C-alpha positions in Angstrom: 115.4 139.1 114.8 116.6 136.4 112.3 117.1 134.0 115.1 113.8 134.4 116.3 112.5 133.9 112.6 114.6 130.7 112.4 113.3 129.5 115.5 109.6 130.1 114.8 110.2 128.5 111.3 111.7 125.4 113.2 109.1 125.4 115.5 106.1 125.5 113.2 107.9 123.0 111.0 108.3 120.5 114.0 104.9 121.1 114.8 103.5 120.2 111.5 105.7 117.1 110.9 104.3 115.9 114.6 100.8 116.4 113.2 101.6 114.6 110.2 102.9 111.6 112.0 99.8 111.6 114.4 97.6 111.6 111.5 99.2 108.9 109.8 98.9 106.8 113.1 95.2 107.6 113.2 94.8 106.1 109.7 96.7 103.1 110.2 94.5 102.3 113.3 91.4 102.3 111.1 92.8 100.1 108.4 91.4 96.6 108.4 93.1 93.4 107.4 91.5 90.0 106.7 93.6 88.4 109.2 93.0 90.2 112.5 94.8 89.1 115.8 95.8 90.7 119.0 99.6 91.4 119.9 99.1 88.8 122.4 98.0 86.3 119.6 100.7 87.1 117.3 103.5 86.9 120.0 102.3 83.3 120.7 102.4 82.4 116.9 105.5 84.1 115.7 109.0 83.6 116.6 110.5 86.7 118.9 112.6 87.9 116.1 109.8 87.4 113.6 107.2 89.7 115.9 109.8 92.4 115.9 110.3 92.5 112.3 106.6 91.7 111.2 104.5 93.5 114.2 106.8 96.2 115.3 108.4 97.3 112.1 111.9 96.0 112.9 114.7 95.4 110.3 117.2 92.4 110.5 120.7 92.7 110.2 122.0 92.9 106.4 123.0 89.6 105.0 121.8 87.6 107.8 118.4 86.7 106.3 117.7 82.9 105.2 116.4 84.2 101.8 118.8 86.8 101.0 120.9 84.6 98.3 117.8 82.1 97.8 116.9 81.4 94.1 115.1 78.5 94.0 111.7 78.4 92.3 108.6 78.7 94.2 106.7 81.6 95.9 107.6 83.5 99.0 104.7 84.2 101.1 104.2 86.1 104.5 105.6 84.5 107.2 102.4 85.9 109.5 99.6 84.8 107.5 101.1 82.6 104.5 99.5 84.9 102.1 101.4 84.6 98.7 103.6 87.9 98.0 106.5 87.3 95.7 107.2 85.2 92.6 110.7 83.6 92.6 111.3 84.8 89.2 111.1 88.3 90.4 113.8 88.0 92.7 117.1 89.5 92.2 120.6 90.1 94.1 120.8 93.5 94.7 123.9 93.2 96.8 122.1 95.1 99.6 121.9 92.4 102.2 118.3 91.6 102.0 115.9 89.6 99.6 115.0 92.1 96.6 112.5 91.6 94.1 111.3 93.7 91.1 107.6 93.0 91.4 105.0 91.8 94.0 102.2 89.7 93.0 99.2 91.9 92.1 97.2 93.1 95.5 99.5 91.2 98.1 101.4 94.4 99.0 100.1 97.6 100.5 101.9 100.6 101.1 102.7 103.3 103.5 104.8 106.5 103.4 107.4 106.2 106.4 108.7 109.2 107.6 111.0 107.3 110.4 114.7 107.5 110.9 114.8 111.1 109.3 114.0 109.4 105.8 111.0 109.4 103.4 110.7 105.9 102.3 107.7 103.7 101.4 106.9 100.8 103.6 105.3 97.7 102.4 103.2 95.7 104.2 101.3 92.5 103.6 97.8 93.4 102.1 96.3 90.4 104.3 97.8 90.8 107.5 99.2 94.3 107.9 102.7 92.7 108.3 105.8 94.9 107.8 107.9 93.3 105.3 110.3 96.1 104.4 110.3 99.0 101.8 110.4 99.6 98.1 112.8 101.7 96.3 112.8 103.4 92.8 116.5 102.1 92.1 115.8 98.7 90.6 117.7 97.2 87.9 115.1 95.8 85.6 112.5 97.3 83.4 110.0 97.7 86.3 112.8 100.3 88.2 111.6 98.8 91.6 113.5 97.2 94.2 111.4 95.7 96.9 113.6 95.4 99.9 112.2 92.5 102.1 113.2 91.2 105.5 114.0 87.4 105.1 112.0 87.1 108.8 108.9 88.1 107.3 109.0 85.5 104.6 108.3 81.8 104.2 109.0 80.0 101.0 107.0 77.1 99.3 108.8 75.6 96.5 105.4 73.5 95.5 103.6 76.6 94.6 103.6 77.5 90.8 105.4 80.5 89.2 102.4 81.4 87.3 
């Protein structure tokens, strides 16, 4: 009797989770961004590893990214559409292996609940093109308390843009 109840509880929890994931996918399909391109267009414009991160929500290996320990003044922009995302004065070394920022430029990033890999996280995307950037966590060391953990492959850097 107890095993049957546990099985039913597990079964209904699984069904509920699958329905939530399906609803999430449907909502994502309805989202529109200023930059609209087909998968083929993105593949032609991005390098294979950039496409994997930006369009397929992949992750680069920790400590392998070009911007992990990069601290020049300028602006970090989306590698897919060149929209400004983070100012260099918001970057810090979180010792996590990926570029980390404590604040995004206002309106530059959108947020989605990410239930993948058995975790509950907040995914960050470029608000202009929907490109996957990484995740944001509430464990940052600054007064914002945020740590935007971003893949270098999803970024470009422009030293000529002003910090303000």
